C-alpha positions, 0 to 999 in steps of 0.5 A, spaced: 103 148 840 105 149 833 099 153 829 102 153 822 098 150 817 103 145 816 101 142 822 096 136 821 092 138 827 091 145 825 089 142 818 084 137 821 081 142 826 080 147 820 077 142 816 072 140 822 070 147 824 069 148 816 064 142 816 061 144 822 059 151 820 057 149 813 053 143 815 048 147 819 048 152 813 046 147 808 041 144 813 038 151 813 038 152 806 034 145 805 029 147 811 028 154 810 021 153 806 019 148 812 020 153 818 015 158 819 018 165 821 013 166 827 013 159 829 016 158 836 022 154 834 024 160 829 023 165 835 027 160 840 033 160 835 032 167 834 033 168 841 039 164 842 042 167 836 041 174 839 043 172 846 050 168 844 051 175 840 050 179 846 054 175 850 060 175 846 060 182 845 059 183 853 065 179 854 069 183 849 067 189 852 067 187 860 073 182 860 077 184 854 083 180 852 086 184 846 088 191 844 081 193 846 083 193 853 087 199 852 081 203 851 078 206 858 072 202 860 067 208 859 069 208 852 068 201 851 061 201 855 058 207 852 057 205 845 055 198 847 049 201 851 047 206 846 046 200 841 042 196 846 038 202 847 037 203 840 035 196 840 030 197 845 027 203 842 027 200 835 026 192 836 024 191 829 031 194 826 037 190 829 041 193 824 040 200 826 042 198 833 048 195 830 050 201 826 049 205 832 054 201 837 059 200 831 059 208 829 059 211 836 065 206 838 068 208 831 067 216 833 069 215 840 076 212 837 076 218 832 075 223 837 080 220 842 086 219 837 085 225 832 081 231 836 
């Protein structure tokens, strides 16, 4: 399949994907004052978002199909589990877990290549 921007199918897919993403974002902007952050719906959506993000990262680490598969399994798994442990310890600070996972992954690569 020709994936250049000149291909009308690629352009159509790009437009449809953009409209799909932007429509949900604008709907969120319109409805955000009507949704209570502690409501069951908000908690459900939050749980789905965390679940999807975790599933994507899990797939990238355990079943890689890009340059990350060149790294040894242990060096992919340890930063993932460190991030999960930090998230379990500090559930109200998901950014701390994200920074821990990314930082430990970066340090692993730095250590492997430069030390």
